[in-house]
Every structure is written in structure tokens, then in C-alpha cells.
Phi, psi and omega in degrees: 000079185247348184215131186229140172253120180264119179269117185253116178284115186288347179274350179264119187296328182266003183292315183293319179298317179292325179300319179294321179293318179295319179300315179297318179297318180295317180299320177293336179268005178084019180248126178283132184236139172232155183247144178233123182275126183241125182260352180088359182250132182205059183272141182217152171247352182249353181093001182234124177266314176229124180300326181251132176292117184293347183265000178299141179077005176255153182270334177196172180230147172242130178252136179241100183166207177261200181296329179298325178292324177294320180302316179300312182291322185299319183299320182276321182292328178298321180296331182262351180074023180254147184281162178241130177251101187264121175260123188276121172239012182260197185270314186265302179073038174295324181260314180285099190266348182264120181279153186292343178279348185235010189298322184294315179296314181291322179293324176298318176297319180299313182293333178273359180076023183259006181246129179283152178260150169256125181264124184241145177277154173240152175262133179256131177241137179227134181253130178244129181236114184055039176085357182249132178287123184245354181198145170207144178201148172263159177214136178279323180270294188195165171238132185238134170250125182206173177249147181281348181277132178292141176057035178235121182281150174249138178264132180222132173263117187249144175212155178231119184052040177083357180262124185294134173259357179103182179258124183257130171245117187201173173294339178165184174229150174245128172245107190244158168273176175297323176300319182281000181293340179266003183260232184303322181300319178297320178295334180268013175090012180279165180285152174267128188237141176304126188292348179278352182282148183256107185192172170243137178246116177261121183226112176287142180262117180046061182292149179293326178260129180290348179281347177281106184244162175303144184226127177265125186244150180291159187280349186258017180242181182233122175268135183234136177235129177243137182258100177286174180295135176207176182275352181293142179242157174065043179285129187229142170258132181231122178262117181058020181067012186236328179249113187244140181220132182276129181263155177239164179299141181074006170296146176244127182245127178253135177239133177205167175288128182294147178293335179269150174236158180253142178257120182246135177268145175071021182241054183282169177299317177302322178298317182299311183287327175295322179292319176303314184291317187276318185278326179265002175057046175296144178216164180197221177287169178292140176285142180291000000 
């Protein structure tokens, strides 16, 4: 661990100030640090946001922001096999598990090799147009197909490993990982799943048929969505809400668990369940 890239969320007012403190701490610990400014925007029509992976030649990354900043770093760091140390400056922090009041203590443990990693799966989406692959992207949370038109349903023919799941008419579909089950999918009525599980979660958004329910799929298969002709306009695929690609009729989209996984520091099972209880205000009977 000799070189670190610090991802600074420019929308967080205290992110830059903390970045300087983290940089100084790393330099004092013998680690060379560089900063990368992240604005949260990564829209593409070609499938490429940055031709060069900004994390190349680094041993690990530190993110300063919320879960969205972690999503950005995770997609690239997974490809390189380097870990992410996420410091939470956001509201929920389901993924960013290190709080800003404890970052120095936790980072010291991390640099000494005393902190365990949580390994998370990513969902890979690939778009094929007339038999040619025109887009591919990984996502730590989810991939969403939807239309930009209000109150306009999108038609999708879905199948899993070649077995038809039927034709879905909905505002869109969410294909999430277990990590992403607490994000958009949860807001759309999907189940909350332990993030260490390896699976795909298919969740239709406001389906026209009430029989279309969320479906948990095994990790070793391929979910396929085909877009037949319909009146909907502006159909878009969005990976983690950050990488966007415009779809056309008869495009075929394949979803599967990515071969790469991301290593996250400070994202243990106790952190996940504590966050569920505290941030979502879970309640039940009185504690003894």
C-alpha cells in the first residue's frame, strides 16, 4: 500500500477539507496520495466515460462522499483488483462504512493490514445491437432500464438462461445486486438482501400487471431483456445511476454477475444491520 487515489466528491462541502487532512496523514505514513475530483456525472452514448481508468497504478482508493462516490470507485477498482476505503460524508452510508469521526483510527488499521475486507458482487450489463456489442458496464448497486417520458410504459421481453419470463410492461426494470437491494429496488418495493449474497434481483418498476413481482435469480445464469417496438421514447439503460446509455428498439441487453468483485473496507455485516436499524428507523418490541 504505497500509492493511493483519494476520490473527492465536489458536492460535499467538507470533502475537500477532509481530503487535505487524509493526504497529510497518508504522506506521514509513507503513502503517496493524489486527489481525483468527482462530480457524480458520467453520461455516455458510446459506453465509455473515461478512456483511461483513473485508478491505474494505484494500490488502493479512499472515497470521500456518500454511497454514490463509492459506486464510482468500485466499478473501476474491481477491474484492477484494488480495495476501496470509503469514508462516509453522505446520509445513509449503507456502503460507505467508515464515519468521518473515526477515519484516522480506521485508516491506521487498514494500512497495518488489521482491517478485514467485504467482497461484493457487481452486475454486468451488455447491449447488443444487430448482433454487435455496443455497450458494456459493471454496476455495484443496479442497472435500470426505463423511459424518460412521464407515465409511459416500456415493453420488455425477459428470459433467464433462454427460458422465457414473459413480456413485462412497466415504468422500467431494476436489475440489482444484493448490495443494491437497499437502493432504488427497496424504494420500488423489492426485498432487502444481505449484501454478501451472490445473486441477481429483478424488480419491475410500477408494472402494469400486478402479477409481475420481484424475482431473485441465481448468480450463474444470464438474464436477457429484448426491447420490441413500442410507443415509448427515450429508453435508457443506467448503471448505478451514473453511466447512461440510450437504447433502441430490438436491442438485446444481457445481465450477469461480473467476473470481478470489489473489496470494500469497513463494510462488515454488523455495519449493514446497524445501518438498517438506525437509518431506516426499524422498530419492534422493547429491548430487554
